N, C-alpha and C positions, 0 to 999 in steps of 0.2 A: 325173914323179915328184920332181924336185928341188924343184919350186915347192910340191909339196904338203908336202915335208918342212920346208920354210923356213917355211911357212905355220904348220904345227903348232908348230914351234920358236918363232916370234914371238907367236902368240896363246897359247900356253902360257906364256910368260915372267911371273914374279911381277910384273914391272913394268906390265904391261898386264892383269891380272887383272880390273880394274874398267872396262876400255875397250871400248866397242862398236866392231866392226869393218865396214867397208863394203867388200864385195869386188866389184870390178868386172871382169866377163868381158867385156872390150873387144874391138872388132874382129869383132862377130859376121858381119859381111858378108864378110870375109876368111876365117873359119872355114867359114862356109857353102859357099864355093867350094872350100877346101881338102878338106873331107870328101868332096866329089864326085869328086875325083881320087884321093885316098888315104883310104879308108873308115877310121874309127876301130877297126874290128874287126881290122885289122891289127897294131894296137899293143895292144889290150886284148882278152885272151882271153874276158873275160866279156860281151862285146858280141856278140850274135847278129849273123850275116851280113846278114841282111835289115833290119838297124838301122844299120849301119856307117856309111851316108851320109844318115840321117835327122837333119835339124838339130835339131828339138824333143827327140828321144831323146838326142843326143849332148851337148846342152848341159846337159840334166837330168843326164845321167850325170856330167859334168865337175864341175856344181854340187853334186851328192850327194858326190861325193869330196872336195871343200873341206869342205863341212858336216861329213862324217864326221870329218875331221882336225881340225877347230876345237875349240879348248881355252878359249876366252873366255866372256864373259858374254853378248854379244849379237852375232849376225852378219846384216848385211843384204846380200845378194847381189843384184847387177843385172848383166843382160845388156844390153851397150850397143854402140852404133855412132855414133862421133862424127860422122858425116856425116849422121845421123838427127837433124834440129834438135828435133823433138818429144820423142824419146825422151831427149835430153840435157837439155832443160828440165824433164821431168818427174824424171829422176833428181837434177838439180841441186836442184830445189824439196825433193824429200824428204830428200837429204843435208843440206841446209840446215836443215831442221825437225829432223832427228836431231841436229844439233850444237847448236842452240838449246836443244832440250829437254834434251840432257845437261849442257849448262852451267847452265841454271836448277837443274837437279836437284843438281847439284854445291855450290851455293851455298845449298841449302836452301829454294828457293822452290816 
């Protein structure tokens, strides 16, 4: 909950009103292991009991929470695992493209 509040505060700041944000939901491997032992429905009442340890559902739930609190102009969320080389390469390429596109846009090209 603290992370969500901080995210809302930072993305809602006047200093970042035109700044695109990239949200990395990292360590998906550890998260997957964790929810098998401690289902998320133990911490969030609105998660059904049968979905508390479902990785896809729980990741989507968390991503939705961040998207709901986002107050900026654009958000690019990524679920990542630093030990997955293909995933890291794909995310890096997308981030690089996003930064270059934003930079070109800012100079009016």
